[in-house]
C-alpha positions in Angstrom: 118.5 143.4 201.8 114.9 142.2 202.2 112.2 142.3 199.5 109.4 144.7 200.0 106.3 142.7 199.3 104.3 145.9 198.7 106.7 147.3 196.0 105.1 148.1 192.7 107.1 145.5 190.9 106.0 142.8 193.3 102.4 143.8 193.0 102.7 143.9 189.2 104.3 140.4 189.2 101.5 139.0 191.2 98.8 140.6 189.0 100.6 139.3 185.9 100.7 135.8 187.4 97.0 135.9 188.2 96.0 137.1 184.7 98.3 134.5 183.0 96.8 131.8 185.3 93.2 132.7 184.5 93.7 133.0 180.8 95.6 129.7 180.6 93.1 127.9 182.8 90.1 129.2 180.8 91.7 127.6 177.7 92.4 124.4 179.6 88.8 124.2 181.0 87.5 124.3 177.4 89.9 121.6 176.3 89.2 119.4 179.3 85.4 119.6 179.0 85.6 118.8 175.3 87.8 115.8 175.9 85.7 114.6 178.8 82.6 115.0 176.7 84.1 112.8 174.0 85.0 110.2 176.6 81.9 110.1 178.8 79.3 111.3 176.2 77.5 113.5 178.7 77.8 117.3 178.8 76.9 117.6 182.5 79.5 115.1 183.6 82.0 116.5 181.2 81.5 120.0 182.7 81.8 118.6 186.2 85.0 116.9 185.4 86.4 120.0 183.6 85.6 122.5 186.3 86.7 120.4 189.3 90.0 119.3 187.8 90.7 122.8 186.5 90.0 124.4 189.9 92.7 122.2 191.4 95.0 122.8 188.5 94.5 126.6 188.6 95.6 126.8 192.2 98.5 124.4 191.5 99.7 126.5 188.5 99.5 129.8 190.4 101.6 128.2 193.2 104.1 126.9 190.6 104.4 130.4 189.0 105.0 132.0 192.4 107.6 129.4 193.2 109.5 130.2 190.0 109.4 133.8 191.0 112.0 132.8 193.7 114.3 131.0 191.3 116.9 133.3 189.7 117.9 130.8 186.9 117.4 132.3 183.5 116.4 135.7 184.6 118.3 138.9 184.6 121.4 140.1 182.8 123.3 136.8 183.0 120.2 134.7 182.4 
């Protein structure tokens, strides 16, 4: 039986993944900018490093979460 991509559970799962992604990435931006600032000594460069790398990482993390949504291992009654 096929999965209905418009089912309430599917929409909730996508929203949850987006919220988790954004919260996690906000924390990671802060850490990356702080570390970059310590290394390069310039706030502007540190912010550039932090925002560019984290934009890429945000998209990567979201894709990774969505990929795991298709892996049944560790989920469900027998998980």
